C-alpha positions in Angstrom: -82.8 -90.6 178.6 -83.2 -89.3 182.2 -80.9 -89.9 185.0 -81.5 -91.7 188.2 -80.5 -88.5 189.9 -83.5 -86.7 188.4 -86.7 -86.0 190.4 -89.5 -88.3 189.5 -93.1 -88.1 190.6 -94.4 -90.8 193.0 -94.5 -94.0 191.3 -94.4 -96.5 194.2 -95.4 -99.7 192.9 -98.5 -101.1 194.4 -98.2 -98.6 197.2 -101.9 -99.2 197.8 -101.9 -102.8 197.7 -104.2 -102.8 194.8 -101.7 -104.6 192.7 -101.0 -108.1 193.7 -97.8 -108.9 191.8 -96.2 -105.7 190.0 -92.9 -106.8 189.6 -92.1 -110.0 187.7 -88.6 -111.6 187.9 -87.6 -113.0 184.5 -86.1 -116.3 184.1 -84.5 -118.5 181.5 -85.1 -117.5 177.6 -87.2 -114.3 178.8 -84.4 -112.9 180.8 -81.8 -113.6 178.4 -83.7 -112.4 175.3 -84.4 -109.2 177.2 -80.8 -109.0 178.1 -79.7 -109.2 174.7 -82.1 -106.8 173.6 -81.1 -103.9 176.1 -77.4 -104.8 175.2 -78.1 -103.7 171.8 -78.2 -100.2 172.9 -75.6 -97.5 172.6 -76.2 -96.8 176.5 -75.1 -100.4 177.4 -72.4 -100.3 174.9 -70.9 -97.0 176.3 -70.9 -98.3 179.8 -69.3 -101.7 178.7 -66.6 -99.7 177.2 -66.1 -97.7 180.3 -66.0 -101.2 182.2 -63.4 -102.3 179.8 -61.4 -99.1 180.7 -61.4 -99.9 184.2 -60.4 -103.5 183.6 -63.7 -105.4 183.8 -65.7 -107.4 181.4 -69.1 -109.0 181.1 -69.4 -112.8 179.9 -72.6 -114.1 178.6 -74.4 -116.4 180.9 -77.8 -116.4 182.4 -76.0 -116.8 185.7 -74.8 -113.2 185.3 -78.2 -111.7 184.6 -80.8 -110.6 186.8 -83.9 -109.0 185.0 -87.2 -107.6 186.0 -90.3 -106.1 184.7 -92.7 -103.8 186.3 -96.1 -103.1 185.0 -98.7 -101.1 187.0 -100.8 -97.9 185.5 -98.1 -95.4 186.5 -95.1 -97.5 186.0 -94.3 -99.7 183.2 -90.5 -100.5 182.9 -88.1 -103.3 182.4 -84.7 -103.5 184.2 -81.8 -106.0 183.5 -78.5 -106.2 185.6 -75.5 -107.3 183.9 -72.8 -109.0 186.5 -69.2 -108.1 185.6 -66.2 -110.4 185.8 -62.9 -109.3 187.0 -64.0 -107.7 190.3 -62.0 -108.1 193.5 -63.3 -109.9 196.5 -66.2 -108.4 198.4 -67.1 -106.1 195.5 -70.0 -106.6 193.0 -69.7 -105.0 189.7 -72.7 -104.7 187.4 -74.1 -102.7 184.3 -77.7 -101.7 185.0 -80.1 -100.5 181.9 -83.8 -99.6 182.4 -86.1 -99.1 179.6 -89.8 -97.4 179.6 -92.3 -100.0 178.2 -94.5 -97.0 177.0 -91.9 -95.3 174.9 -89.4 -98.1 174.3 -86.5 -95.9 175.3 -83.6 -96.4 177.7 -84.5 -94.2 180.8 -81.4 -94.9 183.0 -78.0 -96.7 182.5 -75.5 -97.1 185.3 -72.2 -99.1 185.8 -72.0 -99.7 189.6 -69.5 -101.1 191.8 -70.8 -102.3 195.4 -68.3 -102.5 198.0 -69.2 -104.8 201.1 -67.4 -106.1 204.4 -66.5 -109.8 204.7 -69.6 -110.2 206.5 -71.5 -108.7 203.6 -72.3 -105.5 205.0 -72.7 -102.7 202.3 -70.0 -100.1 202.5 -70.5 -97.9 199.5 -71.4 -97.9 195.7 -69.3 -96.2 193.3 -71.6 -95.3 190.5 -71.0 -94.3 186.7 -74.2 -93.1 185.1 -74.9 -92.2 181.5 -76.6 -88.7 181.6 -77.2 -87.1 178.2 -74.3 -88.9 176.4 -71.9 -88.3 179.2 -70.7 -90.4 182.2 -71.0 -88.6 185.7 -69.6 -90.4 188.6 -70.9 -90.4 192.5 -70.3 -92.3 195.7 -73.4 -93.7 197.4 -72.9 -94.4 201.0 -74.7 -95.5 204.4 -74.6 -93.7 207.6 -71.0 -94.0 208.5 -71.3 -94.2 212.2 -74.3 -96.8 212.4 -72.2 -99.2 210.0 -69.1 -98.8 211.9 -71.1 -99.8 215.1 -72.4 -103.0 213.3 -69.1 -103.9 212.0 -67.3 -103.6 215.4 -70.0 -105.9 217.1 -69.5 -108.4 214.3 -65.8 -108.5 214.8 -66.3 -108.8 218.5 -68.4 -111.9 218.0 -71.4 -110.3 219.0 -74.9 -110.5 217.2 -76.1 -107.1 216.6 -79.4 -106.3 218.8 -81.5 -102.9 219.1 -80.3 -100.3 221.2 -82.3 -99.8 224.5 -86.0 -98.9 223.5 -85.6 -100.4 220.4 -85.0 -97.2 218.5 -82.0 -96.6 216.0 -80.9 -93.4 214.6 -83.9 -91.8 212.4 -83.4 -90.8 208.7 -85.8 -88.2 206.9 -86.3 -89.6 203.4 -87.6 -87.2 200.7 -91.2 -86.8 200.1 -90.8 -87.4 196.4 -90.9 -91.1 197.1 -93.0 -90.9 200.1 -91.3 -93.9 201.8 -91.7 -91.7 204.9 -95.6 -92.8 204.8 -96.4 -95.6 206.7 -98.4 -97.7 204.2 -95.9 -97.0 201.3 -93.0 -98.1 203.4 -94.7 -101.2 204.3 -95.4 -102.3 200.7 -92.2 -101.1 199.5 -90.3 -103.3 202.2 -92.4 -106.5 201.1 -91.6 -106.0 197.7 -88.0 -105.4 197.9 -87.6 -108.4 200.2 -89.9 -110.6 197.9 -88.5 -109.6 194.8 -85.2 -108.3 194.1 -82.9 -108.5 197.4 -80.7 -110.6 195.4 -79.8 -107.8 193.0 -78.1 -104.7 193.2 -79.7 -101.4 194.7 -80.0 -99.7 191.3 -82.0 -102.4 189.9 -84.2 -102.5 193.0 -84.9 -98.8 193.0 -85.7 -98.7 189.5 -88.1 -101.9 189.6 -90.0 -100.4 192.4 -90.1 -96.8 190.9 -88.3 -95.4 193.8 -86.2 -92.3 192.7 -84.7 -89.3 194.5 -82.3 -87.0 193.8 -78.8 -88.7 193.9 -80.4 -92.2 194.5 -78.6 -92.0 198.1 -81.9 -92.4 200.1 -83.2 -95.3 197.9 -80.1 -97.3 197.8 -79.8 -96.9 201.9 -83.6 -97.9 202.0 -83.0 -101.1 199.8 -79.7 -102.3 201.7 -81.4 -101.9 205.0 -84.6 -104.0 203.8 -82.4 -106.6 202.6 -80.3 -106.7 205.7 -83.3 -107.2 207.7 -84.7 -109.7 205.3 -81.7 -112.2 206.0 -82.6 -112.1 209.7 -86.1 -113.2 208.8 -88.2 -116.0 208.0 -90.2 -114.8 205.0 -91.0 -111.5 203.7 -93.9 -110.4 205.7 -94.9 -107.8 208.4 -92.0 -108.2 210.7 -89.9 -107.1 208.0 -91.8 -104.1 207.2 -92.3 -103.4 210.7 -88.4 -103.4 211.6 -88.1 -101.1 208.8 -91.0 -98.7 209.2 -91.7 -98.6 212.5 -89.2 -96.6 215.1 -86.6 -99.5 215.1 -85.8 -98.2 211.4 -87.1 -95.0 209.6 -89.9 -94.2 212.0 -92.4 -94.0 209.1 -95.1 -95.8 211.3 -96.1 -95.5 214.9 -95.2 -98.4 217.3 -98.8 -99.8 216.9 -99.9 -98.3 213.6 -99.4 -101.3 211.5 -99.2 -105.4 212.5 -95.7 -107.1 212.9 -93.3 -107.4 215.6 -90.0 -106.0 215.7 -86.9 -108.2 214.6 -84.1 -107.5 217.2 -81.3 -106.1 214.8 -79.6 -103.1 214.8 -80.2 -101.9 211.2 -76.6 -100.4 210.1 -77.5 -98.1 207.1 -80.0 -96.1 209.2 
C-alpha cells in the first residue's frame, strides 16, 4: 500500500477533455456493497480501531457513506468515505479507503478530521494515514492570513469580495499534478465542482488522481474550488475561471480561457 504523501505521476482525470464522465458517484446498493467490501480490509479495521481509541465510531447507514469510481486509462480507482459519529460541532470525521481496480489492492487509507468555522470555512485537517502498517499523523492547513481575512469579513457581516484588481495571493502548486497548467486546472475545477464537493478533501484528491507530497496543495485546491462553487450557479466556466485565472492560482491568463470571474475572495489561496 502506498501513502498519499508519495509522489505519483500525473494522472489528472480527463485533463485533456477526452473522457466525458471519468468519475462516477455510486449510490444505493452499489455504494453500500463497495463500502462493505472495503470495510473488510485490514486497512479499514486498523483505522477504525484508531478512531475508536480517539472516542469515535462508525454506524452502518447509506447516509454515512460516500463512494466514487474513477475509470480512465491512466487511473482506475474506487474510493469510499465512511463518516464517523461522535465528532463535535464544526468537525467532520471520516475514514477514507482507496483501492486500485487494476491490482485489487488498497492504495491509500486515512482517518481524517476536518475542522471548519461556524460559517463552514475549512480551518485544518488532522490526518492519520496508514503507511506500511504504521499510522502517521500530519496536519493540513490553508494559508492562514487569507483565511483570517475572510473570517474577519464574515464576522463583520460583510460579503467577501476580490481585492482591488481582482488578484488574490498566488500559490505555486507542484508540477507533479500540473494544476498550474491552465487546461488541467480548468478540467480539475469542473470535475471537483460537479462530482465530489459534498465529500472530504482526501476522497476528492484520490478520485481525481491529484496527489502531491503531503497532500497539502491538493486539499487546499479542493477546498478552494468547493468554496467558489457555493457562490456560483452550476459548475461551468465561471467556477474554473475564478480558480484558475489571476483571481485564484494564476494558472491561466486573464483571457486565456472563457468564463467571467465570480467576485469572491478565496480564503485558501
